[in-house]
Residue frames relative to the residue before (quaternion, step in Angstrom):
aa qw qx qy qz dx dy dz
M 1.0000 0.0000 0.0000 0.0000 0.00 0.00 0.00
L 0.1896 -0.7651 0.6087 0.0903 3.55 -1.07 0.80
E 0.0990 -0.7721 0.6229 0.0780 3.54 -1.03 0.77
L 0.1543 -0.7720 0.6136 0.0611 3.54 -0.84 1.03
C 0.0669 -0.8166 0.5733 -0.0054 3.55 -0.59 1.14
F 0.1357 0.7706 -0.6169 0.0847 3.55 -1.07 0.70
S 0.2696 -0.7533 0.5799 0.1536 3.53 -1.25 0.42
Q 0.2410 -0.7410 0.6057 0.1611 3.52 -1.25 0.42
S 0.4366 -0.6829 0.5197 0.2702 3.55 -1.07 0.77
A 0.2883 0.7512 -0.5300 0.2677 3.53 0.44 1.26
R 0.6072 -0.5465 0.4182 0.3972 3.54 -1.17 0.51
G 0.7551 0.3102 -0.2550 0.5183 3.54 -0.77 1.03
G 0.4139 -0.7510 0.4471 0.2545 3.61 1.26 0.02
L 0.0116 -0.8251 0.5642 -0.0271 3.61 0.47 1.17
R 0.0418 -0.7912 0.6101 -0.0081 3.57 -0.79 1.06
C 0.0883 -0.8181 0.5683 -0.0045 3.56 -0.85 0.99
A 0.0493 0.7676 -0.6385 0.0248 3.55 -1.17 0.64
Q 0.1199 -0.8006 0.5853 0.0460 3.57 -0.81 1.01
H 0.2404 -0.7705 0.5789 0.1157 3.55 -0.88 1.02
C 0.0549 -0.7979 0.6002 0.0044 3.56 -0.85 0.98
G 0.0374 -0.7933 0.6076 0.0096 3.57 -1.08 0.72
G 0.6914 0.4724 -0.3318 0.4343 3.56 -1.24 -0.22
G 0.7430 -0.3231 0.1955 0.5526 3.54 0.87 0.97
G 0.6173 -0.5845 0.3256 0.4139 3.52 1.29 0.24
R 0.6515 0.5612 -0.3150 0.4016 3.59 1.20 -0.22
K 0.6659 0.4713 -0.3097 0.4884 3.59 1.15 -0.43
I 0.3502 -0.7422 0.5327 0.2065 3.56 -0.73 1.05
I 0.2504 -0.7732 0.5686 0.1270 3.56 -0.66 1.15
G 0.7654 -0.2658 0.1955 0.5525 3.56 0.92 -0.80
V 0.2394 -0.7484 0.5976 0.1600 3.52 -1.27 0.29
I 0.2011 -0.7623 0.6064 0.1038 3.53 -0.99 0.89
V 0.0448 0.7808 -0.6202 0.0612 3.55 -0.75 1.04
G 0.1526 0.7965 -0.5699 0.1321 3.57 -0.68 1.04
R 0.3322 -0.7272 0.5640 0.2066 3.54 -1.32 0.19
D 0.6120 -0.5629 0.4155 0.3686 3.51 -1.22 0.54
D 0.7301 0.4262 -0.2448 0.4748 3.59 1.05 -0.71
G 0.6073 -0.6153 0.3329 0.3765 3.59 1.28 0.21
R 0.5075 0.6509 -0.4368 0.3577 3.62 1.19 -0.16
P 0.4673 -0.6801 0.4765 0.3034 3.65 -0.92 0.77
A 0.4912 -0.6432 0.5004 0.3074 3.54 -1.19 0.59
T 0.4845 -0.6490 0.4990 0.3083 3.55 -1.16 0.56
R 0.6554 -0.4979 0.3776 0.4241 3.58 -1.25 0.28
K 0.6242 0.5435 -0.3369 0.4489 3.56 1.02 -0.77
E 0.6641 0.4983 -0.3020 0.4685 3.57 0.96 -0.84
I 0.6349 0.5187 -0.3299 0.4679 3.59 1.03 -0.74
R 0.6498 0.5018 -0.3189 0.4735 3.61 0.94 -0.85
Q 0.6472 0.5120 -0.3170 0.4675 3.56 0.99 -0.81
A 0.6331 0.5296 -0.3251 0.4615 3.59 1.03 -0.79
Q 0.6462 0.5161 -0.3177 0.4638 3.57 0.95 -0.85
K 0.6637 0.5106 -0.3037 0.4545 3.57 0.92 -0.91
Q 0.6802 0.4909 -0.2956 0.4571 3.59 0.87 -0.92
A 0.6472 0.5159 -0.3227 0.4591 3.58 0.99 -0.81
Q 0.6490 0.5094 -0.3147 0.4693 3.58 0.98 -0.81
Q 0.6391 0.5213 -0.3225 0.4645 3.59 1.00 -0.77
K 0.6357 0.5206 -0.3283 0.4659 3.58 1.01 -0.77
R 0.6546 0.5141 -0.3076 0.4610 3.56 0.97 -0.89
E 0.6667 0.5018 -0.3015 0.4612 3.59 0.90 -0.90
A 0.6324 0.5297 -0.3317 0.4577 3.58 1.04 -0.74
L 0.6371 0.5205 -0.3222 0.4684 3.59 1.01 -0.80
D 0.6558 0.5121 -0.3114 0.4591 3.58 0.94 -0.88
R 0.6456 0.5178 -0.3275 0.4559 3.61 0.97 -0.79
E 0.6896 0.4848 -0.2860 0.4558 3.57 0.89 -0.92
A 0.6115 0.5605 -0.3482 0.4366 3.59 1.13 -0.58
E 0.6831 0.4804 -0.2796 0.4738 3.60 1.22 -0.37
Y 0.4202 0.7003 -0.4791 0.3216 3.62 1.23 0.07
K 0.6305 -0.5358 0.4007 0.3935 3.58 -1.24 0.50
I 0.7435 0.0768 -0.0610 0.6615 3.57 1.04 -0.82
P 0.1467 -0.8708 0.4623 0.0806 3.57 0.31 1.25
P 0.3861 -0.6879 0.5601 0.2531 3.57 -1.07 0.75
V 0.7222 0.3064 -0.2017 0.5864 3.55 1.36 -0.22
V 0.1295 -0.7731 0.6180 0.0605 3.58 -0.91 0.97
K 0.1556 -0.8094 0.5657 0.0267 3.55 -0.84 1.07
A 0.0859 0.7851 -0.6094 0.0696 3.58 -1.05 0.79
D 0.5315 -0.6470 0.4493 0.3114 3.56 -1.18 0.56
T 0.7859 0.1838 -0.1016 0.5816 3.60 1.16 -0.55
V 0.6280 -0.5295 0.4099 0.3966 3.55 -1.28 0.38
E 0.6389 0.5338 -0.3283 0.4463 3.59 0.98 -0.83
E 0.6585 0.5008 -0.3056 0.4714 3.58 0.94 -0.89
L 0.6309 0.5328 -0.3322 0.4558 3.57 1.01 -0.79
A 0.6497 0.5230 -0.3145 0.4532 3.57 0.95 -0.89
L 0.6597 0.5075 -0.3088 0.4603 3.59 0.95 -0.87
K 0.6463 0.5145 -0.3198 0.4641 3.59 1.01 -0.76
L 0.7098 0.4325 -0.2419 0.5006 3.56 1.15 -0.64
D 0.4093 -0.7203 0.4531 0.3292 3.58 1.35 0.02
M 0.4322 0.6698 -0.4675 0.3822 3.53 1.02 0.96
D 0.5678 -0.5511 0.4744 0.3859 3.55 -1.30 0.27
P 0.4216 -0.7348 0.4611 0.2641 3.65 -0.44 1.11
A 0.6267 0.5630 -0.3461 0.4129 3.58 0.99 -0.82
V 0.6551 0.5188 -0.3143 0.4505 3.57 1.01 -0.81
L 0.6916 0.4633 -0.2877 0.4735 3.59 0.86 -0.93
I 0.6223 0.5305 -0.3410 0.4636 3.60 1.02 -0.76
R 0.6525 0.5084 -0.3153 0.4651 3.59 0.96 -0.84
T 0.6373 0.5343 -0.3246 0.4506 3.58 1.00 -0.82
V 0.6887 0.4674 -0.2776 0.4797 3.57 0.88 -0.96
T 0.6296 0.5394 -0.3277 0.4530 3.59 1.02 -0.81
N 0.6537 0.5044 -0.3086 0.4723 3.57 0.95 -0.88
Y 0.6500 0.5191 -0.3204 0.4532 3.57 0.94 -0.89
N 0.6604 0.5006 -0.3138 0.4635 3.60 0.91 -0.86
R 0.6251 0.5305 -0.3430 0.4584 3.59 1.07 -0.67
W 0.6334 0.5095 -0.3355 0.4761 3.60 0.98 -0.80
C 0.6341 0.5427 -0.3356 0.4367 3.60 0.99 -0.82
R 0.7026 0.4788 -0.2763 0.4482 3.58 0.87 -0.94
Q 0.7121 0.4150 -0.2715 0.4970 3.57 1.04 -0.61
G 0.4691 -0.7280 0.4049 0.2934 3.58 1.31 -0.06
Q 0.7269 0.3323 -0.2359 0.5527 3.58 1.22 0.40
D 0.2747 -0.7593 0.5738 0.1371 3.55 -0.72 1.14
E 0.1851 -0.8246 0.5297 0.0727 3.58 -0.29 1.27
E 0.6638 0.5212 -0.3013 0.4437 3.58 1.24 -0.15
F 0.8331 0.1201 -0.0343 0.5388 3.59 0.82 -0.98
G 0.4624 -0.7210 0.4234 0.2950 3.60 1.25 -0.05
K 0.2345 0.7904 -0.5299 0.1988 3.58 1.11 0.62
A 0.5550 -0.6320 0.4241 0.3356 3.58 -0.96 0.87
A 0.5949 -0.6305 0.3735 0.3301 3.57 -0.96 0.93
E 0.6607 0.5255 -0.3270 0.4247 3.61 0.97 -0.77
H 0.7000 0.4314 -0.2687 0.5017 3.59 1.25 -0.28
L 0.5074 0.6386 -0.4256 0.3919 3.59 1.26 0.13
I 0.1182 0.7917 -0.5779 0.1589 3.56 -0.15 1.34
P 0.3812 -0.7600 0.4705 0.2361 3.64 -0.45 1.12
R 0.2259 -0.7441 0.6172 0.1198 3.55 -1.20 0.70
D 0.0351 0.8530 -0.5151 0.0765 3.56 0.05 1.30
V 0.8037 0.2409 -0.0775 0.5385 3.56 0.96 -0.90
G 0.4909 -0.6826 0.4673 0.2732 3.55 -1.01 0.90
P 0.5152 -0.0240 -0.8118 -0.2737 1.42 -2.47 -0.07
F 0.3092 -0.7256 0.5881 0.1788 3.53 -1.29 0.57
Y 0.1920 -0.7872 0.5808 0.0785 3.55 -1.09 0.78
A 0.1227 -0.7245 0.6698 0.1071 3.53 -1.24 0.62
V 0.1481 -0.8035 0.5751 0.0418 3.56 -0.77 1.05
Y 0.4031 -0.7137 0.5194 0.2419 3.57 -0.80 1.03
A 0.0410 0.7848 -0.6161 0.0526 3.55 -0.92 0.93
Q 0.1608 -0.7910 0.5868 0.0638 3.54 -1.14 0.62
R 0.3413 -0.7252 0.5605 0.2084 3.53 -0.94 0.90
F 0.0274 0.7870 -0.6161 0.0177 3.53 -1.11 0.62
S 0.3580 -0.7153 0.5546 0.2293 3.52 -1.24 0.35
E 0.1429 -0.7834 0.6030 0.0474 3.54 -0.69 1.15
A 0.1371 0.8024 -0.5705 0.1093 3.56 -0.86 0.86
A 0.3421 -0.6736 0.6084 0.2428 3.51 -1.28 0.49
M 0.2608 -0.8073 0.5132 0.1295 3.56 -0.46 1.19
G 0.7192 0.3661 -0.2922 0.5131 3.55 0.11 1.25
G 0.4220 0.7171 -0.4951 0.2499 3.54 -1.23 -0.22
L 0.7492 -0.4084 0.3061 0.4222 3.51 -1.35 -0.30
M 0.3849 -0.6712 0.5751 0.2658 3.55 -1.21 0.57
V 0.0273 -0.7977 0.6023 -0.0143 3.57 -0.93 0.94
N 0.4473 -0.6539 0.5266 0.3083 3.54 -1.29 0.29
A 0.7731 -0.3665 0.2408 0.4583 3.59 -1.28 -0.16
E 0.6951 0.4324 -0.2670 0.5085 3.58 1.22 -0.45
C 0.4859 -0.6960 0.3916 0.3551 3.57 1.36 0.22
Q 0.3506 0.6863 -0.5376 0.3421 3.54 1.09 0.76
V 0.4540 -0.6935 0.4850 0.2787 3.59 -0.87 0.92
L 0.2549 -0.7865 0.5521 0.1078 3.55 -0.99 0.95
R 0.4614 -0.6275 0.5464 0.3081 3.53 -1.24 0.54
N 0.7050 -0.4516 0.3269 0.4384 3.57 -1.30 0.10
D 0.6910 0.4617 -0.2845 0.4779 3.58 1.13 -0.59
G 0.6079 -0.6044 0.3349 0.3911 3.60 1.29 0.15
T 0.5463 0.6062 -0.4126 0.4048 3.61 1.23 -0.02
V 0.5445 -0.6508 0.4429 0.2894 3.54 -1.20 0.68
I 0.3030 -0.6884 0.6239 0.2123 3.56 -1.14 0.71
P 0.3782 -0.7701 0.4570 0.2346 3.64 -0.24 1.18
G 0.8453 0.2130 -0.1651 0.4614 3.55 -1.04 0.84
L 0.6653 0.4748 -0.3098 0.4857 3.60 1.25 0.02
Y 0.0504 -0.8040 0.5920 -0.0229 3.55 -0.74 1.14
G 0.1269 -0.7798 0.6082 0.0771 3.53 -1.20 0.54
V 0.0423 -0.8144 0.5786 -0.0143 3.58 -0.97 0.85
G 0.8190 0.3188 -0.1937 0.4359 3.56 -1.36 0.19
D 0.8450 -0.1640 0.1356 0.4906 3.54 -1.19 -0.68
A 0.6015 0.5852 -0.3593 0.4082 3.60 1.13 -0.57
T 0.7518 0.3477 -0.1867 0.5283 3.59 1.24 -0.35
S 0.3493 0.7679 -0.4736 0.2529 3.58 1.01 0.77
A 0.3221 0.7654 -0.5007 0.2444 3.58 1.17 0.42
M 0.5147 0.6489 -0.4194 0.3716 3.59 1.23 -0.31
H 0.5940 0.5860 -0.3652 0.4129 3.58 1.20 -0.46
R 0.4912 0.6574 -0.4326 0.3734 3.58 1.26 -0.08
R 0.5980 0.6005 -0.3535 0.3960 3.57 1.22 -0.32
E 0.6088 -0.6361 0.3019 0.3654 3.55 1.24 0.67
K 0.7634 0.2012 -0.2049 0.5786 3.60 1.17 0.40
L 0.5641 -0.5966 0.4389 0.3650 3.55 -1.14 0.59
A 0.3665 -0.7714 0.4850 0.1883 3.54 -0.74 1.07
V 0.7917 0.1654 -0.0850 0.5819 3.62 1.16 -0.51
I 0.5855 -0.5765 0.4311 0.3727 3.58 -1.21 0.41
S 0.8132 0.0112 0.0496 0.5797 3.55 0.91 -0.92
E 0.4902 -0.6557 0.4885 0.3018 3.54 -1.02 0.78
L 0.5613 0.5944 -0.3957 0.4184 3.59 1.19 -0.41
T 0.6653 0.4758 -0.3076 0.4862 3.58 0.94 -0.85
W 0.6408 0.5178 -0.3288 0.4617 3.57 1.03 -0.74
A 0.6120 0.5538 -0.3538 0.4400 3.59 1.01 -0.74
V 0.6851 0.4736 -0.2833 0.4755 3.57 0.90 -0.93
A 0.6954 0.4897 -0.2833 0.4432 3.56 0.81 -1.03
S 0.6831 0.4886 -0.2987 0.4533 3.59 0.88 -0.91
A 0.6307 0.5242 -0.3373 0.4623 3.59 1.02 -0.74
Y 0.6503 0.5166 -0.3100 0.4627 3.57 1.00 -0.85
R 0.6749 0.5025 -0.2998 0.4496 3.58 0.85 -1.00
S 0.6800 0.4885 -0.3041 0.4543 3.58 0.87 -0.89
A 0.6466 0.5249 -0.3229 0.4495 3.60 0.98 -0.81
V 0.6490 0.5127 -0.3186 0.4631 3.58 0.93 -0.88
H 0.6780 0.4914 -0.2988 0.4577 3.57 0.90 -0.92
A 0.6459 0.5270 -0.3232 0.4478 3.58 0.98 -0.85
V 0.6546 0.5075 -0.3126 0.4650 3.58 0.95 -0.83
N 0.6476 0.5150 -0.3122 0.4669 3.58 0.98 -0.84
E 0.6346 0.5276 -0.3245 0.4621 3.57 1.04 -0.80
M 0.6609 0.5033 -0.3102 0.4622 3.60 0.94 -0.83
E 0.6487 0.5183 -0.3190 0.4569 3.58 1.01 -0.80
V 0.6290 0.5306 -0.3321 0.4610 3.57 1.06 -0.74
R 0.6918 0.4928 -0.2755 0.4503 3.59 0.93 -0.91
T 0.6930 0.4497 -0.2806 0.4886 3.58 1.11 -0.60
C-alpha cells in the first residue's frame, strides 16, 4: 500500500492523505481533514484525490528514467539492493519507524504524532535529493546582536539587519552558515530580543 500525503495552505490547515493498493493504482480511500476539525467539502476531496493521483503518476514516470531520480521496488530489501545499500540496515530503519508509528511516539527524530504513518506494504520509493547552501553574497555588516555596523565597525543605534540583507559575513572567504533559512530565523530572533531589551533599559 502507498500513502501520498500533502497539505494545502488553506484556512483551517487542510491535510490530505490518499491510500492506494492493488499495485498502488487502485484508490482505497482518501482522508481529508482540517486542524480545526471542520469537515472537508466534496470539492476539496475530489481535488485531493486528483492531486494525489498526479503525484503518484509523476513518481512512476521518474522511476522509468535512464538514470532515475526515483527508484521503485516492491519490498524494502529490493529497494536497498537497487540502491547498493545493506538491506539489513534499511530494513531496520523502516522497522524502527513503523514501531514509532504504532506506539504514537517517534523516539528517534521527534516527528509529530499526527504525521506518524507506518509504511508496511510496497511499492517503496527512494528519491534522490541533494543538499546545497544558498546565500546572498553581500549586504550589511552586523554584530552578534544583528545591529548594523558602520564601515569603521561602530554600531548604528536602533538599526538592525537580518536574513539575506546581512550576508556580508560571507566575505570572509567561507560560508558562515549552512543555510540562509536558518540564518534568517536566528538573526530575526537575536535582533528582536536585543531590541526589546534595549527598549526596557530606556524605559
